[in-house]
C-alpha atoms as an extended CHARMM CRD file, in Angstrom:
* protein
*
       120  EXT
         1         1  MET       CA             10.8340000000       -2.9900000000      -15.7260000000  PROA      1               0.0000000000
         2         2  VAL       CA             12.3890000000       -5.4570000000      -14.0150000000  PROA      2               0.0000000000
         3         3  LEU       CA             11.3390000000       -9.4070000000      -12.8630000000  PROA      3               0.0000000000
         4         4  LEU       CA             12.5880000000      -10.1080000000       -9.2680000000  PROA      4               0.0000000000
         5         5  GLN       CA             11.8250000000      -12.6200000000       -6.5810000000  PROA      5               0.0000000000
         6         6  PRO       CA              9.5870000000      -11.9640000000       -4.2500000000  PROA      6               0.0000000000
         7         7  ASP       CA             12.3570000000      -11.6340000000       -1.3040000000  PROA      7               0.0000000000
         8         8  PRO       CA             14.0820000000       -9.0980000000       -3.1040000000  PROA      8               0.0000000000
         9         9  PHE       CA             10.8670000000       -7.7830000000       -4.2520000000  PROA      9               0.0000000000
        10        10  LEU       CA             10.2710000000       -6.8290000000       -0.5930000000  PROA      10              0.0000000000
        11        11  ASN       CA             13.0860000000       -5.3010000000        0.0680000000  PROA      11              0.0000000000
        12        12  GLU       CA             13.4140000000       -2.9970000000       -2.8790000000  PROA      12              0.0000000000
        13        13  LEU       CA             10.1990000000       -1.7820000000       -2.1080000000  PROA      13              0.0000000000
        14        14  THR       CA             10.6900000000       -1.0340000000        0.9140000000  PROA      14              0.0000000000
        15        15  SER       CA             13.6390000000        1.4990000000       -0.1260000000  PROA      15              0.0000000000
        16        16  MET       CA             11.1790000000        2.4300000000       -2.4240000000  PROA      16              0.0000000000
        17        17  PHE       CA              8.9780000000        3.4380000000        0.3890000000  PROA      17              0.0000000000
        18        18  GLU       CA             11.8070000000        4.6280000000        2.3290000000  PROA      18              0.0000000000
        19        19  ARG       CA             12.9810000000        6.8830000000       -0.3340000000  PROA      19              0.0000000000
        20        20  SER       CA              9.3650000000        8.5300000000       -0.9530000000  PROA      20              0.0000000000
        21        21  THR       CA              8.4140000000        9.4610000000        3.1410000000  PROA      21              0.0000000000
        22        22  GLU       CA              9.1180000000       13.1800000000        3.0130000000  PROA      22              0.0000000000
        23        23  LYS       CA              7.7510000000       13.3790000000       -0.7450000000  PROA      23              0.0000000000
        24        24  GLY       CA              6.3980000000       11.4440000000       -3.7160000000  PROA      24              0.0000000000
        25        25  SER       CA              4.3550000000        8.4280000000       -4.1360000000  PROA      25              0.0000000000
        26        26  VAL       CA              4.7370000000        4.6670000000       -4.9620000000  PROA      26              0.0000000000
        27        27  TRP       CA              2.3020000000        3.3090000000       -6.7060000000  PROA      27              0.0000000000
        28        28  VAL       CA              1.5950000000       -0.9530000000       -6.5410000000  PROA      28              0.0000000000
        29        29  THR       CA             -0.6400000000       -2.3750000000       -8.7090000000  PROA      29              0.0000000000
        30        30  LEU       CA             -1.6940000000       -6.7810000000       -8.5270000000  PROA      30              0.0000000000
        31        31  LYS       CA             -3.3060000000       -8.4850000000      -11.2380000000  PROA      31              0.0000000000
        32        32  ARG       CA             -3.6030000000      -11.9360000000      -12.3250000000  PROA      32              0.0000000000
        33        33  SER       CA             -1.4240000000      -13.1780000000      -15.3230000000  PROA      33              0.0000000000
        34        34  SER       CA             -0.1220000000      -16.3660000000      -16.5940000000  PROA      34              0.0000000000
        35        35  LEU       CA              3.5430000000      -15.1400000000      -17.7110000000  PROA      35              0.0000000000
        36        36  LYS       CA              2.8010000000      -16.1530000000      -21.1320000000  PROA      36              0.0000000000
        37        37  SER       CA              1.8630000000      -14.7710000000      -24.5320000000  PROA      37              0.0000000000
        38        38  LYS       CA             -1.8740000000      -14.8430000000      -25.6670000000  PROA      38              0.0000000000
        39        39  VAL       CA             -1.1570000000      -17.2040000000      -28.5260000000  PROA      39              0.0000000000
        40        40  LYS       CA              0.5970000000      -20.0230000000      -26.0460000000  PROA      40              0.0000000000
        41        41  ARG       CA             -2.2590000000      -19.7610000000      -24.1800000000  PROA      41              0.0000000000
        42        42  ASN       CA             -4.9640000000      -20.4090000000      -26.6880000000  PROA      42              0.0000000000
        43        43  LYS       CA             -2.5980000000      -23.4200000000      -27.6910000000  PROA      43              0.0000000000
        44        44  THR       CA             -2.5290000000      -24.2920000000      -24.2480000000  PROA      44              0.0000000000
        45        45  ALA       CA             -6.1380000000      -24.2250000000      -23.9290000000  PROA      45              0.0000000000
        46        46  THR       CA             -7.4310000000      -26.1510000000      -27.2670000000  PROA      46              0.0000000000
        47        47  ALA       CA             -4.1500000000      -29.2070000000      -25.7280000000  PROA      47              0.0000000000
        48        48  GLY       CA             -6.6470000000      -29.3140000000      -22.5710000000  PROA      48              0.0000000000
        49        49  GLU       CA             -3.8100000000      -27.9870000000      -20.6570000000  PROA      49              0.0000000000
        50        50  PRO       CA             -4.9300000000      -26.0560000000      -17.2390000000  PROA      50              0.0000000000
        51        51  ILE       CA             -3.1550000000      -22.7310000000      -17.2560000000  PROA      51              0.0000000000
        52        52  GLU       CA             -1.1140000000      -21.8850000000      -14.1800000000  PROA      52              0.0000000000
        53        53  TYR       CA             -2.2900000000      -18.4250000000      -13.4280000000  PROA      53              0.0000000000
        54        54  ARG       CA              0.0070000000      -16.4280000000      -10.7660000000  PROA      54              0.0000000000
        55        55  CYS       CA             -0.2220000000      -12.7490000000       -9.6950000000  PROA      55              0.0000000000
        56        56  LEU       CA              2.1050000000       -9.6760000000      -11.0130000000  PROA      56              0.0000000000
        57        57  VAL       CA              3.0480000000       -7.2840000000       -9.2190000000  PROA      57              0.0000000000
        58        58  ARG       CA              4.0700000000       -4.2540000000       -9.9500000000  PROA      58              0.0000000000
        59        59  ALA       CA              5.8420000000       -1.1160000000       -8.2670000000  PROA      59              0.0000000000
        60        60  THR       CA              6.8030000000        2.2400000000       -9.1780000000  PROA      60              0.0000000000
        61        61  ASP       CA              7.6460000000        5.2410000000       -7.8450000000  PROA      61              0.0000000000
        62        62  GLY       CA              8.1910000000        7.6320000000      -11.6750000000  PROA      62              0.0000000000
        63        63  LYS       CA             11.4390000000        7.0250000000      -11.9650000000  PROA      63              0.0000000000
        64        64  LYS       CA             12.1760000000        2.8210000000      -10.8570000000  PROA      64              0.0000000000
        65        65  THR       CA              9.9700000000        0.4150000000      -12.0500000000  PROA      65              0.0000000000
        66        66  ILE       CA             10.0550000000       -3.0670000000      -10.0520000000  PROA      66              0.0000000000
        67        67  SER       CA              7.6630000000       -6.5510000000      -10.1210000000  PROA      67              0.0000000000
        68        68  THR       CA              7.3800000000       -9.9940000000       -8.9220000000  PROA      68              0.0000000000
        69        69  SER       CA              5.2010000000      -13.3750000000       -9.9030000000  PROA      69              0.0000000000
        70        70  VAL       CA              3.7860000000      -14.9050000000       -6.8160000000  PROA      70              0.0000000000
        71        71  GLY       CA              2.5040000000      -18.4580000000       -6.9520000000  PROA      71              0.0000000000
        72        72  ALA       CA             -0.1610000000      -20.0200000000       -5.0890000000  PROA      72              0.0000000000
        73        73  LYS       CA              2.2020000000      -21.8150000000       -2.6500000000  PROA      73              0.0000000000
        74        74  ASP       CA              4.1000000000      -18.6090000000       -1.8970000000  PROA      74              0.0000000000
        75        75  HSD       CA              0.8250000000      -15.8390000000       -1.9700000000  PROA      75              0.0000000000
        76        76  LEU       CA              0.1910000000      -16.5350000000        1.6470000000  PROA      76              0.0000000000
        77        77  ARG       CA              4.3680000000      -15.7460000000        3.2560000000  PROA      77              0.0000000000
        78        78  PHE       CA              3.8560000000      -12.6710000000        0.2920000000  PROA      78              0.0000000000
        79        79  GLN       CA              1.0300000000      -11.8280000000        1.5810000000  PROA      79              0.0000000000
        80        80  SER       CA              2.1810000000      -11.1740000000        5.3840000000  PROA      80              0.0000000000
        81        81  SER       CA              5.5550000000      -10.1100000000        3.8760000000  PROA      81              0.0000000000
        82        82  TYR       CA              3.3160000000       -7.0280000000        2.2670000000  PROA      82              0.0000000000
        83        83  ALA       CA              1.4800000000       -6.3530000000        4.7280000000  PROA      83              0.0000000000
        84        84  THR       CA              4.0580000000       -5.7610000000        7.2080000000  PROA      84              0.0000000000
        85        85  ILE       CA              5.4630000000       -2.9520000000        5.2820000000  PROA      85              0.0000000000
        86        86  LEU       CA              2.5600000000       -1.2000000000        4.2720000000  PROA      86              0.0000000000
        87        87  LYS       CA              1.8210000000       -0.3770000000        7.5450000000  PROA      87              0.0000000000
        88        88  ALA       CA              5.1320000000       -0.0610000000        8.7680000000  PROA      88              0.0000000000
        89        89  HSD       CA              5.5300000000        2.6310000000        5.4950000000  PROA      89              0.0000000000
        90        90  MET       CA              1.4540000000        4.4120000000        5.5220000000  PROA      90              0.0000000000
        91        91  THR       CA              2.4410000000        6.8770000000        8.5560000000  PROA      91              0.0000000000
        92        92  SER       CA              0.3320000000        9.4120000000        7.4980000000  PROA      92              0.0000000000
        93        93  LEU       CA             -2.7570000000        7.4430000000        7.4540000000  PROA      93              0.0000000000
        94        94  LYS       CA             -3.1240000000        7.2930000000       11.1950000000  PROA      94              0.0000000000
        95        95  LYS       CA             -6.0900000000        8.6530000000       13.1680000000  PROA      95              0.0000000000
        96        96  LYS       CA             -4.7770000000       11.8520000000       14.2810000000  PROA      96              0.0000000000
        97        97  GLU       CA             -6.9100000000       12.8880000000       17.3480000000  PROA      97              0.0000000000
        98        98  ARG       CA             -9.4040000000       15.0850000000       17.0440000000  PROA      98              0.0000000000
        99        99  LYS       CA            -11.3040000000       17.8370000000       19.1070000000  PROA      99              0.0000000000
       100       100  ASP       CA            -14.7120000000       18.0420000000       18.8420000000  PROA      100             0.0000000000
       101       101  LYS       CA            -15.7590000000       21.2660000000       17.9630000000  PROA      101             0.0000000000
       102       102  LYS       CA            -18.6260000000       21.3920000000       20.4510000000  PROA      102             0.0000000000
       103       103  LYS       CA            -16.6690000000       20.6410000000       23.2510000000  PROA      103             0.0000000000
       104       104  THR       CA            -14.3200000000       23.3430000000       22.2150000000  PROA      104             0.0000000000
       105       105  LEU       CA            -16.3030000000       26.0130000000       21.6180000000  PROA      105             0.0000000000
       106       106  ASP       CA            -18.3860000000       25.1610000000       25.0300000000  PROA      106             0.0000000000
       107       107  ALA       CA            -15.0290000000       25.2830000000       27.3650000000  PROA      107             0.0000000000
       108       108  ASP       CA            -13.6200000000       28.7990000000       25.5060000000  PROA      108             0.0000000000
       109       109  LYS       CA            -17.8280000000       30.1050000000       26.3240000000  PROA      109             0.0000000000
       110       110  LYS       CA            -16.9750000000       28.9990000000       29.8360000000  PROA      110             0.0000000000
       111       111  ASP       CA            -13.3060000000       30.7300000000       29.9500000000  PROA      111             0.0000000000
       112       112  ALA       CA            -14.6910000000       33.5260000000       28.0240000000  PROA      112             0.0000000000
       113       113  ALA       CA            -17.1790000000       34.3350000000       31.0310000000  PROA      113             0.0000000000
       114       114  SER       CA            -14.4160000000       33.2770000000       33.8730000000  PROA      114             0.0000000000
       115       115  LYS       CA            -12.3650000000       36.4520000000       33.1470000000  PROA      115             0.0000000000
       116       116  LYS       CA            -15.5420000000       38.9050000000       33.2820000000  PROA      116             0.0000000000
       117       117  PRO       CA            -14.8080000000       40.9860000000       36.2530000000  PROA      117             0.0000000000
       118       118  LYS       CA            -18.2710000000       40.3810000000       38.5610000000  PROA      118             0.0000000000
       119       119  ARG       CA            -20.2690000000       43.7830000000       38.5610000000  PROA      119             0.0000000000
       120       120  VAL       CA            -21.0760000000       44.5560000000       42.1200000000  PROA      120             0.0000000000
């Protein structure tokens, strides 16, 4: 796993999405983390110092795993960039126009009735 800065992470995430457009998927997970071991966190907590938590973001396409850590100051800029990337690459989730079944059946019946020859 590679820990990147937020901007290179977003660039690599974009390339992951582009590689998996035809086949495959990309998994992105976010979680709170202090990036310290449990022992160091316990020592900090007993000393009375506040623990700075960050957002740990991981992405994988099954072959490659990347991650970044986002602080509280940078989270708005990162979140807007991340949302833009998701919107651009989630093309399969767009709504498709569906025909209403009742309207389709009624139209088919009308077409069939107009094609029948009238008896005199």
